[in-house]
SEMARKOL-373724 format. One line per 2 residues: number of its first residue (from 1); their letters; for each residue x, y, z of N, C-alpha, C, O. Coordinates in pm, whole numbers, plus 50000, padded with zeros to 5 digits. Layout:
SEMARKOL-373724
NUM = a = X Y Z X Y Z X Y Z X Y Z  ...
***
This chain:
SEMARKOL-373724
1 = mt = 23241 39307 70215 23163 39165 70149 23138 39065 70193 23220 39006 70264  23031 39021 70167 22980 38916 70187 23013 38792 70203 23068 38747 70102
3 = dk = 22999 38701 70305 23061 38551 70313 22924 38472 70230 22941 38355 70262  22811 38475 70149 22725 38391 70124 22632 38437 70019 22579 38548 70015
5 = lv = 22622 38354 69947 22508 38352 69817 22387 38263 69842 22378 38150 69891  22303 38341 69798 22171 38259 69837 22093 38256 69648 22070 38364 69595
7 = vr = 22066 38139 69582 22033 38143 69479 21862 38068 69457 21834 37960 69510  21782 38131 69387 21644 38067 69433 21583 38012 69260 21595 38083 69160
9 = kq = 21525 37883 69261 21467 37858 69127 21317 37762 69182 21297 37685 69276  21232 37815 69066 21162 37765 69074 21124 37662 68975 21114 37707 68861
11 = ls = 21089 37475 68994 21141 37417 68899 20990 37333 68903 20932 37315 69010  20931 37278 68761 20809 37234 68693 20736 37077 68828 20626 37026 68849
13 = as = 20903 37055 68892 20948 36896 68945 20850 36929 69062 20781 37030 69073  20859 36811 69153 20820 36806 69289 20920 36817 69356 21034 36818 69309
15 = pa = 20886 36828 69492 20979 36807 69576 21052 36705 69594 21172 36701 69619  20965 36606 69581 21037 36466 69555 21112 36419 69425 21209 36345 69417
17 = ev = 21070 36456 69367 21191 36427 69225 21312 36549 69232 21430 36516 69221  21282 36655 69246 21395 36700 69288 21497 36711 69354 21599 36761 69306
19 = fa = 21487 36656 69507 21555 36573 69627 21674 36447 69536 21797 36456 69536  21606 36356 69479 21605 36256 69450 21719 36277 69326 21818 36205 69315
21 = aw = 21684 36402 69225 21805 36432 69181 21920 36477 69221 22023 36459 69156  21916 36541 69335 22036 36527 69417 22125 36401 69429 22244 36381 69400
23 = id = 21993 36295 69499 22156 36240 69559 22155 36120 69457 22156 36006 69502  22153 36134 69366 22105 36034 69253 22259 36042 69166 22264 36129 69078
25 = pq = 22363 35970 69183 22483 36002 69069 22496 36038 68932 22575 36120 68886  22387 35952 68855 22384 35920 68724 22313 36098 68747 22399 36185 68743
27 = sv = 22174 36145 68768 22142 36250 68739 22261 36354 68824 22321 36439 68757  22272 36349 68880 22372 36457 68933 22463 36473 68858 22505 36588 68873
29 = ae = 22528 36410 68770 22653 36382 68632 22603 36461 68536 22670 36544 68474  22419 36425 68512 22385 36528 68438 22384 36662 68424 22428 36713 68321
31 = wm = 22345 36718 68499 22286 36849 68568 22436 36960 68631 22470 37069 68586  22494 36887 68735 22583 36980 68829 22670 37019 68756 22769 36962 68802
33 = sp = 22714 37096 68648 22786 37150 68540 22762 37300 68512 22684 37318 68419  22813 37416 68572 22804 37532 68483 22815 37522 68326 22758 37602 68252
35 = sg = 22895 37415 68282 22977 37419 68161 22843 37353 68085 22789 37411 67991  22812 37266 68121 22684 37153 68033 22832 37016 68009 22786 36926 67938
37 = ep = 22926 36997 68034 22988 36966 68000 22944 36791 68163 22937 36807 68285  22930 36682 68096 22917 36595 68220 23049 36545 68326 23165 36505 68314
39 = td = 22952 36573 68437 23063 36553 68542 23086 36417 68588 22989 36360 68539  23137 36351 68635 23184 36245 68711 23127 36271 68861 23158 36375 68919
41 = ae = 23055 36190 68913 23018 36152 69035 22990 36103 69123 22916 36013 69082  22995 36093 69251 23036 35968 69315 23002 36016 69467 23082 36041 69558
43 = ld = 22826 36025 69471 22774 36037 69635 22758 35876 69699 22730 35774 69635  22790 35895 69884 22743 35835 69921 22643 35930 70041 22673 35948 70159
45 = pr = 22526 35979 69973 22422 36046 70077 22378 36029 70137 22258 36016 70110  22413 36011 70272 22358 35991 70430 22499 36061 70486 22617 36073 70456
47 = vg = 22392 36101 70601 22491 36204 70719 22608 36121 70721 22615 36000 70744  22705 36207 70692 22834 36148 70761 22883 36082 70623 22990 36023 70638
49 = gs = 22827 36077 70485 22862 36014 70395 23006 36143 70328 23060 36233 70393  23023 36115 70226 23069 36216 70127 23043 36156 69976 23006 36048 69931
51 = yh = 23088 36311 69909 23050 36280 69786 23222 36374 69726 23308 36441 69783  23205 36335 69614 23301 36374 69512 23283 36410 69359 23267 36312 69287
53 = lv = 23282 36534 69296 23267 36546 69181 23346 36638 69114 23362 36754 69151  23423 36562 68968 23474 36623 68838 23427 36679 68728 23398 36637 68616
55 = mr = 23423 36833 68808 23365 36867 68651 23486 36902 68559 23607 36893 68577  23378 36963 68414 23527 37002 68308 23457 37137 68266 23337 37150 68243
57 = me = 23523 37202 68262 23564 37360 68191 23665 37373 68131 23772 37381 68193  23658 37380 67982 23739 37464 67915 23900 37312 67932 24017 37315 67972
59 = gk = 23802 37199 67873 23922 37103 67896 24036 37088 68011 24146 37034 67999  23961 37171 68162 24002 37186 68270 23937 37079 68345 23850 37008 68295
61 = ef = 23984 37066 68482 23884 36927 68544 23955 37042 68677 24058 37106 68703  23809 37012 68736 23779 37104 68898 23748 36965 68999 23651 36889 69000
63 = eh = 23843 36967 69062 23752 36862 69192 23708 36928 69229 23738 37046 69210  23595 36884 69311 23477 36895 69451 23445 36825 69541 23340 36763 69527
65 = rg = 23519 36809 69662 23503 36723 69785 23329 36832 69894 23271 36940 69896  23330 36650 69985 23310 36760 70100 23224 36609 70142 23238 36505 70077
67 = ey = 23143 36621 70250 23036 36571 70334 22937 36579 70352 22927 36690 70406  22815 36524 70344 22693 36550 70400 22634 36555 70500 22594 36447 70546
69 = rv = 22607 36680 70575 22559 36707 70702 22427 36676 70778 22401 36629 70889  22338 36734 70643 22204 36683 70638 22140 36604 70570 22164 36647 70457
71 = vd = 22052 36489 70553 22006 36397 70413 21828 36412 70459 21775 36303 70479  21733 36539 70476 21606 36534 70538 21484 36497 70381 21438 36598 70328
73 = pp = 21452 36392 70333 21444 36403 70244 21216 36438 70230 21135 36374 70296  21191 36518 70156 21227 36603 70034 21297 36691 70019 21339 36723 69908
75 = sk = 21337 36776 70173 21259 36895 70196 21443 36953 70215 21480 37070 70202  21532 36834 70246 21677 36937 70297 21778 36864 70256 21793 36742 70247
77 = lv = 21871 36989 70224 22024 36861 70193 22119 37005 70236 22101 37118 70192  22239 36956 70349 22299 36977 70361 22437 36949 70397 22463 36851 70468
79 = ft = 22521 37020 70359 22646 36942 70238 22825 37053 70288 22817 37175 70294  22906 37009 70305 23007 37116 70297 23033 37102 70108 22984 37040 70014
81 = wr = 23139 37200 70133 23189 37193 69958 23353 37282 69962 23381 37390 70013  23453 37166 69875 23542 37231 69951 23583 37219 69736 23521 37158 69648
83 = sp = 23695 37298 69729 23677 37293 69571 23784 37428 69559 23808 37507 69650  23854 37429 69391 23938 37489 69403 23878 37651 69422 23935 37755 69456
85 = gt = 23791 37633 69399 23719 37818 69416 23694 37831 69555 23621 37929 69560  23708 37797 69649 23732 37828 69766 23865 37768 69795 23862 37698 69896
87 = df = 23972 37776 69740 24065 37725 69796 24099 37614 69902 24181 37597 69992  23990 37545 69842 24044 37383 69923 24028 37379 70081 24074 37305 70168
89 = kd = 23911 37531 70083 23861 37494 70219 23712 37517 70256 23632 37597 70209  23696 37406 70373 23510 37339 70354 23445 37531 70364 23484 37616 70444
91 = tl = 23352 37548 70263 23212 37608 70260 23109 37511 70303 23115 37391 70327  22996 37613 70305 22871 37529 70362 22744 37541 70246 22713 37643 70185
93 = vt = 22688 37427 70237 22653 37455 70112 22462 37375 70184 22437 37266 70236  22383 37481 70153 22181 37455 70228 22128 37459 70137 22124 37565 70075
95 = ve = 22051 37326 70079 21993 37357 69969 21808 37279 70022 21784 37158 70025  21734 37364 70046 21581 37378 70048 21501 37330 69959 21495 37414 69870
97 = ir = 21447 37255 69938 21308 37224 69836 21170 37285 69887 21133 37251 70000  21127 37334 69846 20953 37387 69859 20857 37301 69809 20908 37218 69733
99 = ph = 20718 37288 69824 20632 37287 69759 20634 37461 69676 20700 37558 69714  20536 37453 69553 20524 37574 69513 20494 37569 69408 20572 37557 69314
101 = gk = 20352 37577 69399 20195 37539 69270 20205 37368 69267 20187 37276 69347  20232 37379 69168 20283 37198 69075 20410 37179 69116 20435 37059 69126
103 = gs = 20480 37235 69138 20613 37203 69115 20675 37213 69288 20633 37164 69393  20783 37293 69257 20854 37316 69342 20962 37444 69360 21004 37507 69263
105 = ei = 21007 37481 69531 21072 37595 69437 21212 37539 69552 21203 37477 69658  21312 37580 69492 21417 37544 69589 21560 37645 69590 21619 37697 69495
107 = tl = 21591 37648 69746 21641 37795 69779 21783 37757 69803 21777 37693 69908  21904 37760 69765 22059 37736 69756 22164 37838 69860 22238 37935 69839
109 = th = 22156 37821 69886 22273 37930 70030 22395 37836 69997 22402 37713 69995  22507 37948 69967 22635 37861 69961 22705 37955 70109 22679 38076 70103
111 = eg = 22755 37929 70185 22866 38003 70281 22996 38010 70296 23077 37964 70215  23026 38069 70404 23147 38055 70467 23307 38127 70310 23419 38105 70355
113 = ft = 23310 38167 70225 23350 38230 70157 23467 38353 70249 23431 38423 70344  23588 38351 70198 23652 38461 70191 23736 38504 70123 23857 38521 70138
115 = rq = 23651 38526 70028 23674 38611 69913 23548 38635 69831 23457 38555 69809  23564 38814 69774 23372 38810 69693 23461 38775 69579 23454 38653 69595
117 = da = 23521 38786 69501 23585 38720 69337 23533 38558 69363 23469 38508 69270  23560 38468 69495 23443 38379 69510 23312 38315 69536 23259 38207 69509
119 = vd = 23278 38442 69608 23131 38469 69599 23059 38458 69456 22981 38366 69432  23093 38565 69356 23098 38591 69308 23085 38487 69118 23021 38492 69013
121 = gh = 23176 38423 69171 23212 38274 69078 23146 38189 69147 23238 38108 69137  23061 38126 69216 23005 38048 69277 22849 38066 69232 22775 37970 69208
123 = tk = 22811 38198 69225 22674 38262 69206 22642 38231 69082 22545 38161 69051  22744 38296 68988 22769 38231 68819 22747 38081 68800 22677 38031 68712
125 = gw = 22811 38022 68886 22815 37875 68870 22670 37766 68923 22622 37664 68873  22635 37841 69036 22492 37799 69077 22434 37835 68987 22450 37747 68903
127 = ta = 22356 37932 68935 22263 38013 68892 22290 37939 68785 22194 37963 68713  22363 37859 68725 22382 37794 68522 22341 37680 68582 22300 37591 68507
129 = im = 22342 37649 68755 22389 37486 68780 22176 37443 68755 22120 37349 68697  22116 37571 68835 22004 37564 68876 21895 37580 68777 21775 37570 68805
131 = er = 21966 37620 68599 21885 37599 68518 21937 37468 68466 21846 37393 68430  22059 37419 68454 22040 37324 68386 21981 37154 68486 21969 37041 68439
133 = la = 21955 37204 68638 21853 37095 68677 21683 37132 68660 21586 37056 68667  21689 37247 68641 21564 37276 68613 21500 37214 68448 21380 37190 68433
135 = rt = 21573 37201 68366 21533 37161 68271 21600 36991 68236 21574 36923 68137  21682 36958 68341 21659 36785 68376 21582 36777 68432 21534 36676 68381
137 = tr = 21483 36815 68546 21365 36733 68604 21265 36752 68568 21166 36718 68633  21255 36832 68413 21120 36847 68364 21119 36778 68251 21021 36783 68177
139 = gd = 21252 36687 68216 21311 36602 68098 21335 36698 67983 21328 36651 67869  21357 36802 67997 21420 36878 67876 21567 36847 67871 21621 36895 67970
141 = rr = 21622 36807 67819 21772 36783 67768 21837 36924 67712 21943 36953 67769  21811 36979 67653 21834 37094 67560 21948 37137 67599 22000 37234 67544
***
């Protein structure tokens, strides 16, 4: 079993635009959802600040909470992630954004899992979320 996952995605938006999408509650509400249903997002994106997300899937609500550890625009965010999928234990998410061609590449690492099914589920979720982020940052809301 591995205790972490890594998801990479190339985006047509600049690193500054991608970083901004991660720290704006209205933007996060649009794309931070594997199901595509709107997410409630309260963010205080500063070191020591917290966030609270409520994702909706198949008529159910899933709360996610955490604290920002690193806020380094436009290249890096690190935050804890606590949810039903982590058995309400803190895990750690690192988002690295680098220039790539005319856009950017994002590398998301999520670590600290204690179960392989949690790694698998979060890999599927983060992959879907990165697709939605890519569509949102290029202005395609399909």
